[in-house]
N, C-alpha and C positions, 0 to 999 in steps of 0.2 A: 889655613891648610891645616891639614891633618899633622897631629903630633907623631914622632917618630918615639920610640923605646928610649932612645937616647935623649931627646927633648924632654922627656917625663923625667928623667934620672934628675934634672936639672931642677925641677920645682921646687920648693920648700916643702915640709911636712904639712904645714897648714894648708897649702895651694893644692896637694894631691888630694884632699878630701872633697875637691870639686871637680876630679875628673872621671869620666866615664869611659869604661873600656867595655865596647861591644864586641861580643864573641857571636860571630854568625858564619852561617856559608852561603857563599853567594858566588855566581860566574864573573863577576868583574871585581877586581882589587878596588880598594878606596880611592886610589889616586887616580885611575881611570874612570870612576864612577864620577868623582867630581870634574874632572875635563870633561866628560860626555855631559854633564849635568849642563855647565856653563854653555855649552855647544847646543842645548836645547833638545838633547837625545834621548836623555833618561828623566823620569820623576823623580823629585827630591833631590836634596844635596848628600843625603846618605840612605840606602837603603831603608824603606820602613818606616821614613819621615824621620828619622832622628836627629838629622841635621839642625831641625827648628830648636833644639835644645838649646844650642848656642846663644839664643835670643835671650835665654834666659840665666846666662852666665856660667855654663857647662863647657868646659872644653872636653873632646871626643878624641879616643884613639881608638884604632880598630884591630882586630886580630883574624885576619883572613890566612887560611891555610895555604903554604907553599906546595908544589907539587910532590916533593918527598912525604909532606906531612900528609896529604890526601891519599897516598897510595898507602901509607902504613895504617891510615885510617881504615881504609877499606880492609886489610889483613886483619885488622883487630876485631871489626865488626863482624868478619866472616867468621871468628873464633867465638867472639861473645853476645853478638846482635846488638851491640852499642859502640858508636866511635867516640873513641875518647882520646887520641893522641893529640889532634885539634886541641881540645878544651884543656889537656896537660900543657900541652906549648904555649897556650897563650897566657898562662900564669908568669911565664917569663916576662912578659910585657906588664904585668902588673906590679904595683907597688902598695906598702902599707895604706890602708884605711882609704882605698880607691873603691867606688861604686862599679861591680861588674854586673852587666846585663847579658844574659844568655838568651839568645833568639832563636834557640832552636832545642829540639826536646835531649839531644844527647848530650850537649854541652851542660844545659841547667843541671841534670842529674849527677855526670861526673864531677862538677865542680861544687856539686853539694855534697856528695860522698868526700870529697879532699876537704872542704870545711871541716865536716863532723869528725874525720878522722885525724884532724890536727897534723896531716902530712905536709901540709904547705901552710904554715900559721902566718899570714899576712894580715890578717884582721880586717879583710875587706868585708864589703857589704855586697850580699849576692841577690840580684833580683832576677826572677825567672819568667820566659814568657814560653811557655809550653804551646803547641802548634797542633799535636796531633795525639798527645798523649792520653786525652779524655777517651779516644777512640780506640786506643789500644791497650788500656787498663784491663778492660774485660776478659781480654786473651790472653792475659798473661798467668804463668804460673805463679802460686803462692809465694816460692821462694823469690822470685823477682819482683812480686809486689812489696815484700819485705824489704828487699833491697832499696827500692824507690822511697818507701816511706822513711827509710833512715836517711836517706840523701836529702829528701826535701827538709827536713829538720835543720839543715846546714844553709837554708834559703830563706832571706829575711821576707819575701813577697813574691807570690805568686800573682801574674795578670794572667787572667783568662779571657777569650774573647766572646763567648757566649753563656748567657745567666744559667743555662741548663747544666753548664759544667760544674757548677758549684757544688751542686749533690754529688755529684761524682768524686770530686776529689776529697769532699769529707767524707764519703760512705767508703770508699775503696782504699784512700791513701791517709784517712785521719786526720789530713791538715786543718789545724785549729780555724775558724772563722777569720780572726784576726789578720792571719796570712794571706788570704785571698783579697784579689782585688778586681772586679770586673773591668775591663777595657777593650772596647772593640777596635775591630781592624779600623784602618783610616786611608785617605787617598790625596795624593798631591792636585787638588782642585786648580792649581794653577796651569797644571801640565795637560790635566784632563779637562777639557773645556770645551762648550759648545764651539765647533768652528764653521758651522754653514745652518741653512734653514731649509734644507732639500728634502723631498719627501721619501728620499732613502733608495737604493737599489736592490736590497737584498735584506735577508733575516741574517743575523749573526749570533753566532755561538762560540764562545771561547773558555779554553780551560785544560789546563794540563796535569791535574792530579787525579787520583784514583777515585775521587767521589762523584765524577762525572758520571752520567747515566745516559750516553750517546744512543744506545740502543732504542731506547724509549722516542728520543728526538728523531733519529732516522725513520721509525714506524710513522711519526706523525706527519714528518715532512712530506711522506710520498702522498699524502691528501692533496699536496698544492703543487700549483705550476710555479709559484713564486722561486727564487733561487736562494738557496740557502749556502752559508759559508761556515765551515766549523775549524777552528784554529786549535789544534791541538798536539799532543806530542807523540813520539812513536811508540809508548809503553801503553797509551790510551786511546791510540787511533782504532777506530771502528775496522773491521777486515771484509766485513759483507753485509748483505742487506742494504746497500749504498744506493738511494735513488739516484735518478737521472740528474735531478734539480740540486743536487748536494755536492759542493766543493770542498775538499780537505788540504787544509793548508799548514804549513809546519814553520817552527823556527825563525818567527818574524821578530823585528826590532821592535821597541816601544812605540817608536814613530811611525812605523807601519800598522801596528794595532791600531793607534789612536786614529789614523786615517780611516781604517776599516770601521771603526765605531763612527766616526764621522758620517759615513755615508750609509750606514745601516738604517732601516726602516725603524727597527728596534733590535733587541738582545734576548735570545732565549737560552736559561741556565739551568738544565736538567741534571740534578743530583740525586745521588743516593741519600740514605736515612743515616748520616753520622753524629756523631756526639760533639764535633766541632763544625765550624760555620763554614764547610766546604760550598764555594761559590762567591764567597763574600767578596773577595777582591775583585770579580769581576763585576759582581754587581754594583759595586761602590765606583768604579771606574766608567762604567755605562751610565750610572746616576750621576756622576759629574760632567760626563759628556753630555746631559741632557736628555739621554734616550729613556724609553720606557721599556722596562724590563719584565721579562717572566720568569718565575724561580720557583723550585721545587719549595711546598712547605716542610720544613723540617722543625724540630723544637731550637735549633741552635741559629737558625737565620731570622727567625720571628724578632730578633732585637736590631735588625736591620731593615725591616719593611713597614711601612702602614699600609695594610692592604688595600688595594683598590686607589689608592692615594699616591704611593711612590712606586709602586711595582703590582703586578699580579701573581698571585701566588697560585699553585697546581697541585694535585694530589700525587704523591708519590708512586712512581711505577705505571701511571695512569696515561696511556696514549691518548684517550679520548679525552682528559681533562686539558691535557697539553695543545691538543690539536684544537678545541673550542676555545682556547685563549688564544692561540694565533689568529684563528680566525676571527675572534671579537676585535683584535688590535688592527688586523687588515680592513676590516670593514666600517672601522670608527678611527680614522685618522686624527680627528679633531681631540678624541680622547686619549689617543696615543700620545700625541701633544702636550696636552694638561699634565698626565702622568709625569711625562720626561721635564716638564719644567718643575714639577713638584718635587721631584727628583732631586735636580740640580739644587734647589734652595735647601733640601733637607739636606744635602752632604755638606754644603758649605757651611751651614749651621751646627752640624753634629758631628760629621764624620770625616772633617779635614784634617790632614797631618798636624796643621798648626793647633787644632782643639785638641788633638790627642797629647802632644807634647806638652801644651799647656796644663792638664790634668796630671801627667809625669811629672813635670817641675812643682807641681804644689804637693804632690804626694810625696816626691824625694825630700824637698824643703823641710816640711813637716817632719819626716823620718830622720833627717839628720839633725834638726833641731832638738828632737827628743833624746838624741844621742849627746848632745853637747856638742854638735859639730857648729863652728862660727857659721855667721850669716854667707849664703853664697856669694861670691863675687867671680870676676871673670878671672881667668886664671894668668898669670904673669910670668914671662919665660925671661 
């Protein structure tokens, strides 16, 4: 079960060094997520696969914002463009010498700033997983860049999800190399796994972030008679130019999306060229389901694909390139199956949640040992 703040207070000083506080924003609170996980309704014992860290002797508590905190964050973001109230309130759950993992852009910056200014002198170890920061950096004012540079000095290590981001963090934010660690996204390979061997009923595309290039996909879909299903969000849903063979869907559960994957011929992920690996989550889910994928060639996505072996790459914003790749997979079902099999093997070997958490456990263990923290053991209450 998840530890509450009251239970954490009971831990001895030594045991607190083995506790991880996750600061993140998610639609499900951790207890509901845990319940749905055991019902088989959601992937991962914890969002982002962090539940697997328990296998390596770490206990985890979470900081999920309550409704008042969410509204306060929205107000502060309106004034400052930074969500900070949730990050500050999360410190109330922390204790001395705890490892804090910030899993969104704002919390990493805010908590880094607090650490630097010694406003909250808890002597915690802070690890930062920025999601979109590398893309937003180039649009920031000099004043904001200086603020973030200062904040990142209060972070022990920055985990970035594509190798192209390393030079961005070094050049724009002056982050020293020893603080940077490449760690790709991962997927729950037990939740997303092949369910059937059918030829597929439609071509599927999924994605709710601003990095999707659905206009290119819609134009390419117009060349075919096959059915396309696009699962999107209200803010990135195509408004016009939708061919008759394209169906738009929204607000689906994880189980519903998994069923869509299983019945698809293959998956198409058209993206814009961003500095972060937009499309990587859907790509890994599709690969884990044993489906061939077509995804836009960007510097950030190259860490996730072996071209023509685990997925097909197409040129950015090119209707012709995307159309030709779709036609190729439709005309070559055996090749489609081969790529899908390769993709499943690749994900299990290199991109599973277990693999990622094993890497984090090793990095965290070495970090704690360097700072004189005793060998990690399971927390006792």
